[in-house]
C-alpha positions in Angstrom: 129.8 134.6 84.8 128.2 131.6 83.2 128.8 130.8 79.5 125.0 131.4 77.4 125.7 129.3 74.3 122.8 128.1 72.5 121.9 126.2 69.5 119.6 125.0 67.8 118.3 122.0 65.4 114.6 121.9 63.7 113.6 118.6 64.1 111.3 115.5 63.6 109.9 114.3 66.4 109.8 110.4 65.8 110.2 107.9 62.6 107.8 106.7 60.5 109.0 103.0 62.3 109.5 104.6 66.4 107.6 107.3 68.9 108.8 110.1 71.1 107.7 108.7 74.4 108.6 111.9 75.7 105.1 113.0 73.9 105.9 114.9 71.4 104.5 114.9 67.5 105.3 116.4 64.3 108.5 118.7 63.5 109.5 121.2 66.7 113.2 122.4 67.3 115.7 120.8 69.7 117.8 123.8 71.8 121.2 122.8 73.8 121.5 125.0 76.8 125.0 124.9 78.4 123.1 122.6 81.3 120.4 120.8 80.2 118.6 120.1 75.8 115.1 122.3 75.6 112.7 120.1 73.5 110.2 122.5 71.3 106.7 122.0 70.4 103.9 120.4 70.1 103.3 117.8 72.6 100.1 115.0 72.3 97.1 115.5 74.8 96.6 112.5 77.1 95.0 109.0 75.9 92.5 110.0 78.0 92.1 113.6 77.1 92.2 112.8 72.9 90.1 109.0 73.9 87.1 110.8 75.0 87.4 113.6 72.4 87.2 110.5 69.8 84.1 108.9 70.9 81.7 112.5 71.8 83.0 112.7 68.1 81.5 109.5 66.6 79.4 107.1 69.0 77.5 110.0 71.0 76.0 112.2 68.2 75.3 108.6 66.7 73.2 107.4 69.4 71.2 111.3 69.4 71.7 112.7 65.9 71.5 108.6 63.8 74.2 110.0 62.8 78.0 110.0 63.5 80.8 111.2 62.4 83.4 109.2 60.6 86.0 107.2 62.2 89.1 108.4 59.7 88.0 112.1 60.5 88.0 111.5 63.8 91.3 110.3 63.8 92.7 113.4 61.9 90.6 115.5 63.9 92.7 114.5 66.4 95.7 114.0 65.2 96.2 118.1 63.7 93.5 119.4 66.5 94.6 117.7 70.5 98.5 119.4 70.4 99.5 122.3 71.9 102.7 124.4 72.0 105.1 123.2 74.8 108.5 122.7 75.6 110.5 120.0 77.6 114.4 120.7 78.8 115.8 117.4 80.5 119.5 117.6 81.3 122.7 115.9 80.3 123.4 114.5 83.0 119.5 111.6 82.6 120.8 110.9 79.1 121.6 107.8 78.7 122.2 105.1 75.0 122.8 107.1 72.8 123.3 106.4 68.8 122.6 107.8 65.7 121.6 105.9 62.6 122.1 108.5 59.6 119.6 111.4 60.4 118.0 109.7 63.9 118.7 109.8 66.6 117.8 107.5 69.1 118.4 108.4 73.2 117.3 107.3 76.6 116.2 110.0 79.6 114.6 110.1 82.8 111.7 112.4 82.6 111.9 115.0 84.6 108.4 114.7 85.8 106.9 111.6 86.3 111.8 111.2 87.0 110.7 107.8 84.8 113.3 106.2 82.2 111.8 108.0 78.3 112.7 107.0 74.9 113.7 110.6 72.6 113.6 110.0 68.8 115.0 113.3 66.6 114.7 113.4 63.0 116.9 115.8 61.4 117.6 117.8 58.4 120.6 115.8 56.9 123.0 112.8 58.4 125.4 115.5 59.1 123.5 117.8 61.3 122.4 114.7 62.9 126.3 114.0 62.7 127.5 117.8 64.2 123.6 117.7 67.4 125.0 113.6 68.5 128.5 115.2 69.1 127.3 117.9 70.6 125.2 116.1 72.9 127.8 113.7 73.7 130.3 115.9 74.7 127.9 117.6 76.7 126.5 114.9 79.2 130.9 113.6 79.4 
């Protein structure tokens, strides 16, 4: 019988200076399963979708009505509303370099859908949680 061990951590995807390249934004959770790491949270829409909405909010009304929605409000709307709930499962065998600095954990992994290397950035509530999560992932990678 397979062990069903699960451990969950509340995280912020990305940090002030680096983005999570798996597409997740704001806050969510990371769950440790037996064979994989699971991201749960808001995932940003594709760049082309966000660009189309930005142009629709700014340029289109300007051309049609002579006034447009401001650039800053349009960007805020895109940031808050152009994201959907999603999850992603990353196998431990696909996780490469894992580093922790303070409350921030950075790692490289192969994206399960695109099969390309991506950088993950997780910011935890405290350094103690970051140390614990780092050790648990390292143990699962071994």
